[in-house]
C-alpha positions in Angstrom: -0.5 5.3 -0.8 -2.8 3.6 -1.8 -0.3 0.8 -1.1 -0.7 1.4 2.5 -3.9 1.5 2.0 -4.2 -2.3 0.8 -1.5 -3.1 3.6 -4.2 -1.2 6.3 -7.0 -3.1 4.6 -5.7 -6.1 5.8 -8.2 -8.6 7.5 -5.9 -11.5 9.0 -4.4 -9.1 11.1 -7.6 -6.6 12.7 -8.5 -10.4 13.5 -5.3 -11.7 15.3 -4.8 -8.3 17.3 -8.8 -8.5 18.5 -8.4 -11.9 19.7 -5.5 -10.6 21.7 -7.4 -8.2 23.0 -9.4 -10.8 24.5 -6.3 -12.4 26.6 -5.0 -12.0 29.9 -1.5 -9.6 28.2 -4.5 -7.7 26.7 -2.3 -4.4 27.0 0.9 -5.7 26.4 0.8 -8.4 23.6 -1.0 -6.0 21.8 1.2 -2.9 22.1 3.8 -5.0 21.4 2.2 -7.0 17.9 1.1 -3.2 16.7 5.5 -3.0 17.5 5.9 -5.8 15.6 3.8 -5.4 12.6 4.9 -1.5 11.9 8.9 -3.4 12.4 8.5 -5.6 9.6 6.6 -2.9 6.7 10.1 -1.2 7.8 12.6 -4.4 7.3 11.1 -4.4 3.9 10.6 -1.1 2.8 14.3 0.3 4.5 15.9 -3.2 2.0 13.5 -2.4 -0.9 14.8 1.6 -0.7 18.2 0.6 -0.2 18.0 -1.7 -3.2 16.4 1.2 -4.9 19.0 3.7 -4.8 21.2 1.1 -6.4 19.2 0.5 -8.7 18.9 4.6 -10.0 22.3 5.2 -10.5 21.4 4.9 -14.3 19.1 6.3 -14.4 17.6 4.5 -17.6 18.2 1.2 -16.3 16.9 1.7 -13.0 14.0 2.7 -15.1 13.5 -0.2 -16.7 13.9 -2.8 -13.5 12.1 -0.8 -11.8 8.6 -1.7 -14.5 10.1 -4.7 -14.7 9.6 -5.8 -10.9 6.2 -3.8 -10.4 5.3 -5.9 -14.1 6.2 -9.1 -11.7 5.0 -8.0 -8.3 1.1 -7.3 -10.2 1.1 -10.5 -11.6 2.1 -12.0 -8.6 -1.0 -10.2 -6.4 -3.0 -11.1 -9.5 -2.5 -14.7 -9.2 -3.0 -14.6 -5.7 -6.2 -12.2 -5.9 -7.3 -16.1 -8.0 -5.9 -17.9 -6.2 -8.0 -16.5 -2.1 -11.3 -16.1 -5.0 -10.8 -19.3 -5.3 -10.3 -20.7 -1.7 -13.2 -18.9 -0.1 -16.5 -20.5 1.7 -19.3 -20.7 0.7 -22.0 -18.9 2.7 -23.0 -21.8 5.4 -19.2 -22.2 5.5 -17.7 -21.7 8.9 -14.8 -19.5 7.6 -11.1 -21.0 9.0 -8.4 -19.0 10.3 -5.0 -19.3 11.3 -3.7 -22.2 13.5 -1.4 -20.3 15.2 -4.9 -17.6 16.6 -6.0 -21.2 18.8 -2.5 -20.3 20.9 -2.5 -16.6 21.1 -4.1 -16.8 25.0 -0.7 -18.4 24.9 1.6 -15.9 24.2 3.8 -13.7 25.1 5.2 -10.5 24.5 8.2 -11.7 22.0 5.8 -14.1 19.9 3.3 -10.9 20.2 6.3 -9.3 18.6 7.2 -11.8 15.6 3.9 -12.7 14.5 3.3 -9.3 14.1 6.5 -9.4 12.0 5.8 -11.9 9.7 2.4 -10.8 8.9 3.2 -7.2 7.7 6.8 -8.5 6.3 6.7 -12.0 5.7 3.2 -12.9 4.0 3.1 -12.8 0.6 0.4 -9.8 0.4 2.3 -7.7 2.5 5.4 -8.2 1.3 4.5 -7.3 -2.4 2.4 -4.2 -1.9 5.5 -3.1 0.2 8.5 -3.2 -2.1 5.6 -2.0 -5.1 5.2 0.9 -2.2 9.0 1.7 -1.6 10.2 1.3 -5.1 7.7 3.7 -6.0 8.6 5.6 -3.0 12.6 5.1 -4.8 11.7 6.0 -8.2 10.3 10.0 -8.3 14.0 10.8 -6.9 13.7 11.7 -3.8 16.3 12.4 -1.4 17.1 9.8 1.1 15.8 11.7 4.1 12.8 12.8 1.7 12.6 8.6 1.1 13.2 8.1 4.7 10.2 10.4 5.3 7.7 9.0 2.9 8.4 5.4 4.0 7.7 6.3 7.7 3.7 8.3 6.5 3.5 4.2 4.9 4.6 3.2 7.8 2.3 4.5 9.7 -0.7 4.7 7.2 -0.3 0.8 6.5 -0.9 0.7 10.4 -3.6 2.2 11.0 -6.5 -0.2 11.0 -3.9 -2.1 13.4 -3.3 0.0 15.5 -6.8 1.6 16.1 -8.7 -1.5 18.1 -5.5 -1.2 20.1 -6.5 2.2 20.6 -10.0 2.2 21.3 -9.3 -1.1 23.7 -6.4 1.6 26.3 -8.7 3.9 26.3 -12.4 2.1 26.3 -11.4 -0.7 28.2 -14.3 -3.4 27.9 -16.8 -1.1 26.7 -15.2 -1.7 23.1 -15.7 -5.4 23.6 -18.9 -5.3 21.0 -17.7 -3.5 18.4 -14.5 -5.1 18.9 -16.3 -8.5 18.4 -18.7 -7.5 15.8 -15.7 -6.0 13.9 -14.1 -9.5 14.0 -17.1 -12.1 13.0 -17.5 -10.2 9.7 -13.9 -10.1 8.9 -13.7 -13.4 9.3 -16.6 -14.8 7.3 -15.5 -12.1 4.5 -11.7 -12.5 4.6 -11.0 -14.3 1.4 -13.5 -11.7 -0.2 -12.3 -9.1 0.7 -8.4 -10.1 0.3 -9.3 -11.4 -3.2 -10.8 -7.5 -4.2 -8.3 -5.6 -2.7 -5.3 -8.6 -4.8 -6.8 -8.1 -7.6 -7.4 -3.7 -7.8 -3.6 -3.4 -6.1 -2.5 -6.8 -8.8 -4.1 -4.4 -11.6 -2.2 -1.0 -10.0 1.0 -2.8 -10.7 0.5 -4.3 -14.0 -0.2 -1.3 -15.3 2.2 1.0 -13.8 5.0 -1.8 -15.0 3.2 -1.6 -18.7 3.0 2.2 -18.3 7.2 2.2 -17.0 7.9 -0.2 -20.1 6.7 1.0 -22.7 7.7 4.6 -22.5 
């Protein structure tokens, strides 16, 4: 599932979960952050699948709706790609991170869950990619059980990069600090460029899928 890979390669949540691992409540908050991340993906995917079942009652109309939605989502991702590319810092500039990251030391389990839910379910890029993935699942004629299984696989793949630092920390403890810090620093510097490339690739894919469906 390429859409799941696109969600997994999101720098900001990876940076956030690594920063959480250096806070006083690292174990609890990192695990609840991962849970919140997965719940956000499940919520968006589940809603889109439910709507997809309704729209595909008429196969011809459902196909057209799927094509239009993918076309629109692709255009949105391309616009986001252009915005991210223009906003990338110069090589001599320090990348600016979201202000809420400065308050991670004071986060509890509820706040960690909530911010992760927003990052996976409400963040425009992840929302669009998850919607695109769910639309694809809904449009291939699977049963409800098969759709649910496909969504679970999607969520697991999309959560790999958020879950991996948590698992590494739980297993290795402070021995993992140096490696996690290096990864965080690289992602912070290259966040905008990485996002722009991802948005461009997946925007072009959704756009192509939409055109292909509507021209069939």
